[in-house]
N, C-alpha and C positions, 0 to 999 in steps of 0.2 A: 820308481816305487815311492814317490814322495807322499802319496796319499795313504801310507801305512799308518794304522792306528797303534800308538804305543800303549803298553800296559800301564795303567795308573798306579799299580803297586810297585813294580820293579823297573819301569821305564824301558822294558825290552821291546825291540821292534819285531820280534818273532811272534806275531799273533795271528789267529785265524778265526773266521766266522763259523758259528755253529747255530743254525736256525736264526734266532734274533739276538743271540749273545756273541760276545767276542771272548776268546780263550787265549791265554798266554801259554806258550809252549815251554817257557823257562820256569815260571813259578806256579803255573796251573790256576791262576786267578781268573775267575769268570765275572764278566760285567756286561751290562746293557749299555751300548754306546749312546743311546738316546737319553740316558739318565746320568751321563758322565759328569755333567756340571754339578749335580747334586752330590755325587760321591766324592768329587775332589774338594768340595767345600767342607768336608768333615774336618773340623779342627779339634784341638784339645778341649775336652769337656770335663770340668772339675766341679763337683758339687760339695756344698758345705754340709754341716751336720743336720740341717733342716731340709736339705734337698734343693736349695737355691743354687742356680748356676753362678759360678764366680768367673770374673774376667780380669785381665791385667789392669792394674791401677785401682782396683776396688779396695775398700777398707773392710777389715774383719775384726771380730772380737773373739778372744780366746775363751772357751767355755769351761775349762777346768785347769787346775794347776798343773803345769808341765815341768817336770824336772829336767834340768840341763846339765849334761856331763861337764864337769870341770867348773861349774858355777856354784857358789855357796847357797844360792837361793833359787827357787823355781820361778817360772813365768806365772804370775798370778792370774786366776780367772778374772775376766773383765778387762784385761789389757787390750787396748785398741791398737791394731797394727794397720798402718796406712800404706798405700801404694804397693800392693803385692804383685808378684810376677809368678805366672804359672809355668810349671815344667812337668816333664814326664817323670815317672818313678814313684817310689813309695812315699817320699816326702815331696808332695807336688806343689808346695807354695814356698817361694823364696822371698825373703823380706828382711828389713832391718828393724830391730826392736830396741828402743831406748834402754840403755843400761846393759844390753847383751850383745849388740852388734848384728852382723849378718847371721841369719838363721834360716833353716829349712823346717817347715811345719807340715803336718798331715792335715788335709782338709777336713777330716772327721772330727777334729778338735777345735774348729772355729765355726762361727756363724757370720753371715753377712751383716755389716753394720748399716 
């Protein structure tokens, strides 16, 4: 059974065909095997405040003053942040800001530079 199609969601080998779809018996995910390459290409998609897609290594500009816990001053609007890294979660941008160090930002408070 080396020709078994594994589930793209949970990687289970227990899948079965149903008309033109494949169904996983473990997580009940349904997919079309002919569109599998498109589905597996889904990567993390993060949008800035203007709706532009951000990518790792982009530069962004902070659009409003952001208070920082434990810091005496906020990150000022207009601060340029270079070489961002995208991640999952609420604060989906990891970066280093001069004067503050490593920081996690929300993409809704930045725009692409």
